N, C-alpha and C positions, 0 to 999 in steps of 0.2 A: 744322517743327510750333509751335505757340507752346509759350514755354516757361512751367512753374508758374508764376512769379512773375509774368509777363502776366496770366495768370488771374484770380490773384490781387487783382493791384492791380483790375482789374477789376470784379472781386464785391463789392471793398472800396467802389472808387466809388459803383456801382449803390447798393449797400445803405444806403448814407449815404444817398443819394437819397430811398430807400421810406423809411430809419426816418423821416425830416421830417415825413411822411407819416400815420407811424402802423402804415406796411403790414407793418414785421415781429414787431410784439404778437404774434402769433399761436405766434410761434415761440418765446415764452418762456414758451410751456404748459410745465410739470413735465413733458408726457408728453412732450416734445420731447430726444433726444440731449444731454447736457451742452453736446458743445461747440457747436452746434446753439443753443441757449439763450447760450451766453457770447456768442456774433457778436452776438444781437437787441438784449442789453441794456447791450453794448460802443457798438454802431452808433449808437443814439439819445442818447447822451448828450449835452445840451446841446444838442437840436433842439428842444424844446417841442414834441415829436410829441405829437397831440392822443391821445386814450385810445381813441378810435372808428375805427378803421384806414379811409382814405380809399385800398384798394387800387388804382384805377382813376387815381388823382392821381398816388400812387405811383408806376406804372408810365409815365403818361406823359413824370412827369420824368426819365424814365431816358433815353427816347429813341426814335426807332422802329421798333427793333428788337423791344422792351421792349412796344409798343401791340401788337404782331403778335399777339408771347407770350403777353400778356394775353387776347388774343382768343380765343387754343385755349386756353389756359387754363377760361376761362369754359365751356367746355365740359367740363371736367372735376371738378364740385363733390366727387364721393369721394375728387379727388386732394388739390384744396385746401378744403373746404368750401363748403357750401355757402352761408353768408353770403359769402363771400367772392367765389365765382363769379357768386353775383347782385350784388354792387355791378359786380364787372367786365362785366356788361353794361350797363352804363353809358359804359363805355371807348369814347368817340367817335376813330375815326382819321381825326383831322382837323389839319390846322395853319396858320400862317398862306400865304398862297400864295406863292410865288416873284417876286419883278420878269418880265415878260415876256418882259423881254431874255433872261434866264436861261436861261429854256425856249425861247424862238426860236433858240440856239444848239444845243439840242438838237434840235429839228423839224431847221433844215438839216441838219445832221451825219447824222440819219440818213437823207438821201436821196443817192444817188450822183451825183446831177448836178443844180446848179442849186438854187435855196431854194424855199421853201415859198411864195413867191410865184406861181410856177411852176401848183402842183396845186390852189390856192385863190383865191376872191373875196378874200374877208378873213376874220378870224380878231379877235373880240374879246379885247383883252389883259385883261379882268379875269376872272378864274377863279370858274368858276362852282362850282368843289369844288376843294378841294385836303387829298390825305391825307398818311401818312407816306411813302409809295413814290413817290406819283405825284399831277398836277393836272389836272385838266379844262378847255378853253375849248371856245366852242362856235364853229363858223367856219361859212364858206359853202364850196363847193369850185366849182371851174372850171364846172364843169357846170351849177353853180344848185344843187346840194341841201345841205340842213340839216343837220350832221353835229355829233357831237360826238369832239374832237382829247385824248384822253388821251396824256400824254407823266412817262415816268420822271424823276425828278429828279434833277440828277448826283450822281455820287459816292454812288449808295443802295446799289449792291453792293459796296461796301469795306466800308460801315457794315456793313451786316445780316452779310455773312461773316464778321467779327471779332467779331460780338453772339453768332452760331450757334456761330462756335468754341467759345467759353467756355461755353455754354448745351450743347453737349454732352461738356465734360469737366467741369461740373457735376455733369450727370445723372449720369455713370459713377460718382463718388463717392458719391452719395448713392443709386445701388442698392448698389455695396457694405456699405452698411450693413447689408443684409436684413431679413427681414421684412416688414412691410409696408408699405417702400419699396422691396424687390424685385418684391412683388405688383402696387405698382402703375405701375410698368414706365415711371419718367421717361425712361429711353432713349427709348424709343417712342414717348411724347410728344414730343421735340423732333426723332425722327426724322422726323414725321408733320408737324412744324411746319415744320421745312427743305425737306420736297417744296414745301408750301404755299407758301414763299416764294420758292423756288427758280423754280417753274411763274408767279408772281406778277410775277419778275423778265423776263419774256421776254412780251412782249404780242402777239407772234405766237401765244404758247401760247395766251392769253387769248382771241385772236381764234377761232379755231379750236373754244376750249371753247363759245365762244358760238354759230359752227356746228354743231356737235354737236349741243347740246342742243336749237336750231330743229325738228331732224327730229326728236327725242325727244319735244316737245309739237304734233306737226304736227293730231294729233286733238284739241285744245284750242285752237283757233282765236283764242277772247278770251283769249288766254295770249300776251304777247304780246315775241317778240325782236328785238331792232333787228340790220338789215342791216350786213355786214363790209363797209369798203373796201379790199378787199386790197389794191389798187395802189397807196394810200396810206399802209397802215399799213407797220410793221417791226420790230423785238425790241424798240425804243424808244419808239413810236408806236405809238396806236391809234386808225382814224378810225370809228367807226360811226356809223349810221342815228341822226336826233337823234329825243326820244321827244318827243313834245308835250303832257303830262299834267303833273299835279299829284302831289305826291311825298305819299307815303300820309304821314310826317308830317306835313300842312299842314294841322290839322285843322280849322281856318275855312273852310279854302276847299272842304275835301271838304263841310263842313257848307251850302257854298252850291252845290251840285252836286247836281241832283236824278239821282240813277238808283239801281237797284235794288242795294242794298246785301248783301242776304242772295245774290242770283244772284254778286255779285261774289266774295264771299266763299267759297262754292263752284269760282268759277272758280282761285280760292289753291287749295285742297285737293285737287283735282281735276289741277290743272296738277304739285303736288308729287310728287301720286300717279302721274302719267304716270312722270315723269320717276326718281322713286328704284323704284318695285314694278315696273315695265313696261317701262325700261330700263336701269336700275342706273346711271345716269349724272344725278347732281342740282345743282342750285346752292344751294350749303350758306353762302348769307350772306344769306339772306331777311328780311333786318330791313327797316324802314320806310325808310329811308336808300337803299334799292337799288328800292324799288318805286315805281310812279306808277298812279296812276289816268287814263285816259285818255278825256275826256268821249263823251260818245254824239254821235256823227256821222255821214253818209256812210250810213243806214242801219245803224247797228250801233250795238250798247247799249253800256256802258262797258266797256271793258275793259281789265283789269291787265298792264302794262309792268315790265320787271326790267332792269337795267343790273349792271355789276359784276361779268365771271366768271371773277373771280380766284382764287378758291376754290371747286374742285365736289367730292364726293366720288364715288366709283365702288364698286358692288358687284358682287359676281359673280351667277350666273344662281342657283348653291343657296342660296346665304347668301339674296335677294331668296324666293326660296320657300319658304325658314325662316321668314323676316319677315313675308309673306304670312300665314302659317299661325300664326304668333303673335299678328298685331294681329288678326287674324278670333277665332283662340280666346280670347283677352280681350275682344273686345268680346261675343261670345256665352259667355260664362265658364265657355269649356272648360279649364280649366286642369289636367287629366290633361294633356291632349295638348299643352299650352302646355309642361308639366315634360317632357315625351317628346322633344319636337322639341329643346329646350335640351341634352339628351344625344346625342340624335344628330347635333348640329352640334358638339359637344365643346365646348358653353359650359363645361358643368361637367364636374365631374370624375367619371367615372364609380362612385367607390368611391362617394359619395353615392348616395342611394335616393331615386328617381323620387318616390314618393307623397308621400313627406316634400316635396320642392321644390317637389311641387303643392298642399301646403296653406300652405306656405309666400306662393303667389303669391296663393292663395286672399285671404289676412289684407290683401294689398295692394289687391288687385283688387277685391272685393268691395263696400267703403266708399266705392267714386267710379263702380261702375255706373250710367247711367244718370242721373248729375247733369251736370250744366251744369259750363264750365270752372272760371267764376268761384265755383262752390260745393264748388269741390274745394280741400285745405289742400294744398299743391303740397310745404309742408315737411313734413308729413307722410307726404306720397307720394315724397317723393325720400327720407326718411331710412329707411321701410322698404325700398324696394329697395335701399341700399347695403347695409342690415344683411344682407341676402338675399345678394349677391353675395361679404359678407364669413364670413357660416356657412356656402357652401357653396365655398369658395375658386374662385370666377371668376374668372379672369383679366380683365384688361381687353382689349375689343377696339375699337382705334383705330377703325376705319371705322364702326362701331354708333354708336359716341360720337360723330361727326359727324353722323348721319345722327339721332341723337337730339336733338342741338342744333339742326339744321334744324327737327326738326317741333316742337321749342320755339314757335322764331323764327315758326312759321306758322301755330300756334295761337295767339298773342299779336296777329299780325296780322289774323287773321280775323274775334279778339273787335275787333279796333277798328273794321271794319267792322260788323258787327252782335255785339251782344254778348249775344243769345242763341243764338248759333249752337254745335254741339256737333259739335267737327272729328270725332269717332268715328261720329254719326251720318252724317254728310255721307259719312266716308271710308267706311262698312260696304257699301255695296251695288258699289264701284268694286273693293274688296280680294273681296268676295263673287265677282265674274263676275270678276276675275283669276283665282281660284285655281280655279275651276270649269273655265276655258279652258287653264289650262296646268297643270290633275293632274288633266284628265279622262282617260279611259279614252282617247279618239283623239292628247292629247296626249302621253301618257305612250308608245304605239304610236310615234309619230312620233318621237322625243325616243330609242326604243330603237333605233329603226331607223339616225337619223343616227350614234347613239353607236356600234353596230357596224361599221356601212361604216370611219368614223375610226379607231379601233380596231384595224381588219386593217391598213388601209392603213399604222400609226403600229407594227405589231408588231416588229420590226426594235429601232427606238427604245426601244420600250417596255421589252421586256428585257435591254439594256443598261443602261438606266439602274437597272431594279432589282436588275441585279448589281451596281453601283457602289454602287449608295445605299440601294436597297429603300426609296422615302418614301410615306409615307402620305401622302395624301390629307386634305383639312379643308375643312369647309362653308366656312369665311372666307378672304380672299382672305389672300396673305402682306403684311405688310407693308414700308413702307422698309429698306431694311438698314440694321442699327444700327451703331455706332462701336464700337469692343471694350470691353471692361472693362476700369478702368486695372490696371495687374497690380499685386498685393499682395506685398510682400519682406519677407522674414523680418525682418531686421538692419537694412541702410540704406535708405533714399530714403524718399517719403512715403506715409505710410500713409492713409486716408480719415482719421480720428480726427485725425491730427494736421495734415492739410492744414485741416480745419476749425478747429481750436484756434488755429491760426497765422494763419487768419484773423480771429479773434475778438479776438485779441491788436493786430494790425495795426489793425482798426479803432480804436483808439483814437489812431494816428498818421495818421490820415486825419479830426479834429475840425477841422481849420481850413479842411475843404472846404463846411463847414457855414454 
């Protein structure tokens, strides 16, 4: 187990780097505990930190793990504040590429026999993209296919493992502070983040994600998932079909292309809904850098291609049914039903009043109904939603936060395609049809027959589990296992306030790092 002093030292070094960019200034607020204020103020001594925090640059300066963590925190404006979350949306997971000679060693080591030249005709030594964990080169296979070759950076597993170990340690001590810190569940945030990074460190899982996603969107032929070259892929190398398209972020090139922007925006929205609502498995990083417009050709209209399947979201069928009803209720203004669903799903503690919760939802939903996205004040909307979660003691649902973050991304990209698109109008027919098909009498009867048959077969096991634990099923899937909270000691040892105070005092000792 990593020693406490090692965790503290890492946090001091990282804190100093964050302080140079003013990223610790929000923690100097009078509402923060004294120990945290002390750390933040001491850490920026002599840094000439800007008055306006630059959170994205601060995390980029800390290292690859911090970049990934920043992307995860961008989904949690309730935890870090709306201003910080919006700033972190600027965080680009990009670094200068390593020389091909270093990556060539990774590529050759991934194959049991021979070298990459036995499997590829050529590989462009100039990377087409380089991120904190991997970089991508274009190549041609031995049978003449254009492919993208993604390779993990050397030593990245050790770097991320050490950082996450300290993140877990810090989250446990922060949660011990109780109150709002406990409600926001920082250990759950880090556990979710850890799951993402572990999945991204095994490119075979990314290949599997892409394959499963391709099955999920079979009904959306204009939403293109590249094929996987399983024979040339491994844990550290992923080989997929090359997408010959224009990156969504390339505005001038898209402006020169003649295609139906409205239709492609609908392809994007319907493709996302097919993943999230119909299948419960969705691409959770649908930003402009991962999306391509494939120009019209071979009798096809413009299509949408997507890459980078490292971060995926998954929600079970019961949660999807709740979600679909919530979306449909918000679109149609049925706030009473939306409130009831929240209570049925266990998102709101039962001691609260359903009617009062419905009224609170109406106060947020009515001002935006029928408006175009660009006419909605997103700051006021999110402030209203966060106020509701606090007032009604709603525990954070990490799987839904990931979904919400992806929905925001999808809407933003759709607006770049067609500034007049209304995501809710595009989504409403799809959601209505899904609700009808999945919750109609025939579907309910079929579900009941299947569930009863399964239950009969499982009765012995169910009874044993009931006697042993008597679990209560919930609507939300269980999150990843959380590390235990640090043990409080009455006299000896490090308690959370003393650890924080020690870190604040120690920050002065790393002044020379600046």
